[in-house]
C-alpha positions in Angstrom: 1.7 21.8 54.0 2.6 18.7 51.6 6.3 17.6 50.9 5.8 18.6 47.2 5.0 21.9 48.3 8.1 22.4 50.4 10.2 21.0 47.7 8.7 23.5 45.1 9.5 26.5 47.7 12.7 25.2 48.4 13.9 25.7 44.9 14.2 29.7 45.2 16.9 29.0 48.0 18.7 26.2 46.1 18.9 28.6 43.0 20.3 31.5 45.3 22.7 29.1 46.8 23.9 27.9 43.2 24.5 31.5 42.2 26.7 32.1 45.2 28.7 29.0 44.5 29.0 30.2 40.9 29.9 33.5 41.8 32.6 32.5 44.2 34.3 30.1 41.6 33.7 32.1 38.3 37.5 32.4 37.8 37.9 28.7 38.1 35.0 28.0 35.7 36.4 30.6 33.2 39.8 29.0 33.2 38.3 25.6 32.9 36.0 26.6 29.6 39.0 28.5 28.2 41.1 25.5 28.0 38.5 24.4 25.1 39.0 20.8 25.9 36.5 17.9 25.6 32.7 18.2 25.2 30.5 20.0 27.3 27.6 17.8 28.6 24.2 19.4 29.9 21.8 17.0 31.8 17.8 17.4 32.6 14.8 15.5 33.1 11.4 17.3 32.6 11.5 21.0 32.6 15.4 21.0 33.4 15.6 19.0 30.1 14.5 22.2 28.3 17.0 24.3 30.3 19.7 22.0 29.6 18.9 22.1 25.6 19.1 25.8 25.9 22.4 25.9 27.8 23.9 23.7 25.4 23.0 25.6 22.2 24.2 28.7 24.0 27.5 26.9 24.9 28.0 25.8 21.4 27.3 29.4 20.1 29.1 31.2 22.5 32.1 29.0 22.9 32.1 27.3 19.5 32.5 23.7 21.2 30.2 20.6 21.1 27.8 20.4 23.9 
């Protein structure tokens, strides 16, 4: 197959690995967010930009912090 096809297919594994890492460190993440210090920054380009905008809005609504 092509390099692009392989990259697209690998996204499922990358998302699963990301979820595993988040699950393993959820207590650390929650502790960091509960401090309420500083702004949250969400980055994205292309379709991930749309996801970053959605994540920023949810963070603002749920955490009451600038994002």
